[in-house]
Structures are given as C-alpha cells and as structure tokens.
RODO-2510 file (C-alpha; in nm, 4 decimals, decimal comma):
residues 118
     n   res          X          Y          Z
     1     m    -0,2092     1,2818     1,1659
     2     y    -0,4763     1,5160     0,9691
     3     p    -0,7129     1,8052     1,1025
     4     n    -1,0230     1,6517     1,0923
     5     m    -0,9269     1,2970     0,9777
     6     q    -1,2249     1,1042     1,0212
     7     i    -1,1196     0,7207     1,1845
     8     v    -1,2809     0,4420     1,0360
     9     a    -1,2135     0,0783     1,2005
    10     l    -1,0975    -0,2063     1,0248
    11     d    -1,2160    -0,5096     1,0760
    12     v    -0,8706    -0,7192     1,1478
    13     n    -0,9789    -1,0879     1,3113
    14     g    -1,1854    -0,9468     1,5310
    15     t    -0,9504    -0,6565     1,5897
    16     e    -1,0071    -0,3120     1,5202
    17     v    -0,7610    -0,1560     1,3518
    18     q    -0,7882     0,2232     1,2918
    19     t    -0,7124     0,3872     0,9314
    20     d    -0,8664     0,6948     0,7985
    21     s    -1,1687     0,7626     0,5389
    22     e    -0,9294     0,6098     0,2601
    23     g    -0,7754     0,3056     0,4178
    24     y    -0,4668     0,4405     0,5496
    25     i    -0,3494     0,2877     0,8440
    26     v    -0,2803     0,5587     1,1915
    27     n    -0,0722     0,3489     1,3902
    28     l     0,2100     0,1991     1,1510
    29     d     0,2437    -0,0352     1,4532
    30     d    -0,1089    -0,2248     1,3966
    31     w     0,0693    -0,3247     1,0474
    32     s    -0,0055    -0,7015     0,9497
    33     e    -0,0485    -0,9619     0,6810
    34     d    -0,4005    -1,0144     0,8283
    35     f    -0,4473    -0,6238     0,8071
    36     v    -0,3554    -0,6580     0,4071
    37     h    -0,6008    -0,9131     0,3197
    38     a    -0,9238    -0,7667     0,5286
    39     l    -0,8171    -0,4012     0,3576
    40     a    -0,7735    -0,5897    -0,0150
    41     a    -1,1364    -0,8040     0,0767
    42     k    -1,2856    -0,4333     0,1387
    43     e    -1,1632    -0,3081    -0,1537
    44     k    -1,2257    -0,5913    -0,3677
    45     l    -0,8782    -0,6542    -0,4662
    46     k    -0,7394    -1,0201    -0,5266
    47     l    -0,4337    -1,0409    -0,3613
    48     t    -0,0965    -1,2192    -0,5996
    49     d     0,2297    -1,3215    -0,5278
    50     e     0,2905    -1,0236    -0,7396
    51     h     0,1241    -0,7207    -0,4928
    52     w     0,3129    -0,9025    -0,2167
    53     q     0,6298    -0,8647    -0,3785
    54     i     0,4947    -0,4877    -0,4214
    55     i     0,3976    -0,4364    -0,0430
    56     g     0,7097    -0,5932     0,0758
    57     f     0,9402    -0,3435    -0,1538
    58     i     0,7465    -0,0477     0,0005
    59     r     0,7987    -0,1595     0,3082
    60     d     1,1832    -0,2709     0,3317
    61     y     1,1769     0,1121     0,1232
    62     y     1,0050     0,3031     0,3981
    63     e     1,2133     0,1021     0,6826
    64     k     1,5018     0,1684     0,5172
    65     n     1,4547     0,5121     0,4030
    66     s     1,1571     0,6275     0,6611
    67     v     1,0060     0,7130     0,3317
    68     q     0,7633     0,5534     0,1066
    69     p     0,9275     0,4936    -0,2606
    70     n     0,7979     0,6556    -0,5794
    71     v     0,6588     0,5113    -0,8641
    72     r     1,0380     0,6026    -1,0800
    73     t     1,2050     0,4178    -0,8008
    74     m     0,9214     0,0677    -0,7923
    75     i     0,9249     0,1404    -1,1887
    76     k     1,3161     0,0553    -1,1836
    77     h     1,2945    -0,1925    -0,9669
    78     f     1,0101    -0,3838    -1,0720
    79     r     1,1310    -0,3546    -1,4522
    80     k     1,4731    -0,4932    -1,3492
    81     a     1,3003    -0,7952    -1,1366
    82     w     0,9793    -0,8568    -1,3902
    83     g     1,0873    -0,7544    -1,6781
    84     p     0,9420    -0,4414    -1,8983
    85     e     0,6762    -0,5382    -1,9494
    86     r     0,5987    -0,6044    -1,6469
    87     g     0,7862    -0,3517    -1,4883
    88     s     0,5965    -0,0997    -1,5972
    89     n     0,3979     0,2212    -1,4715
    90     r     0,1050     0,1197    -1,6470
    91     y     0,1058    -0,2393    -1,4921
    92     l     0,1867    -0,1480    -1,1418
    93     h    -0,1853     0,0970    -1,2107
    94     d    -0,3429    -0,2321    -1,3262
    95     i    -0,2990    -0,4496    -1,0672
    96     f    -0,3730    -0,1669    -0,7872
    97     p    -0,6782    -0,0102    -0,9707
    98     r    -0,7774     0,1750    -0,6279
    99     g    -0,4623     0,5008    -0,6996
   100     g    -0,1356     0,2863    -0,8098
   101     p     0,0884     0,1277    -0,6422
   102     q     0,1513     0,4633    -0,4558
   103     k    -0,1677     0,4955    -0,2949
   104     q    -0,3351     0,1687    -0,3335
   105     g     0,0198    -0,0127    -0,2823
   106     n     0,1312     0,2504     0,0662
   107     r    -0,2175     0,1393     0,1713
   108     l    -0,1832    -0,1797     0,1940
   109     a     0,1697    -0,1767     0,2608
   110     g     0,0978    -0,0205     0,6213
   111     v     0,2802     0,3343     0,5332
   112     l     0,1594     0,6615     0,5154
   113     r     0,0098     0,8899     0,2606
   114     t     0,2155     1,0346     0,0137
   115     k     0,3669     1,3781     0,0667
   116     g     0,1086     1,6680    -0,0507
   117     e    -0,1500     1,3594    -0,1457
   118     h    -0,5075     1,4319    -0,0063
***
C-alpha cells in the first residue's frame, strides 16, 4: 500500500484486523460493523446514529464510485438530509473530532486514505 507502512493489529472480537499506524484498514474485505465498534473504542468515539449514517454514506459512495466522497459532497448530502445546521462542515468535524469525516469517517468506513493524505 505505502512504502515503510507500519502494520498494527486491531482486535475485532478476537480476530486481528490489520490497519496502518493511523487506523486505516489494510484489506478492505476485512471491514465489518464489529471493526467500526473496535476502532471507535480505540479512538474513544461514542458512535451515534449520525455516525452510522455517515459511515453508510461513505461506504455506498465508495462502492458506486471507487473513490471516497470529498467533504463538499458529504456536506451537500447531509445538509439535504439533516438541514443546514447539522449538515455543515463544522458539525461533521465536531462529531468526527479526529480528522473530520474525510479522515476519521473514512477510517471507520473501512476505505482507503484520501489521495495525497500522509
């Protein structure tokens, strides 16, 4: 995936799932809802229905487009779904405090890091 990438094992209900040092899943096929719970616990994130909606949106978008949605696309979608206050850049970053929806959301959704991200 990336040269010199450090592999970290995340315990998902007794099964080791490989991630990189930042928590991005190595094998996309290893993703599960249990993975989300394990990674969220590690990142000290209490999952809400809104988190699951965003994770589902990211996964669906990735499956249809072979690329994760950018923040602008997420804002447009969730502004329509939730209204302008919660469908805002600030709110999406507030509920994903470790890198916003494009980093922490992508990690939890089990998609690859965004292009150009280090």
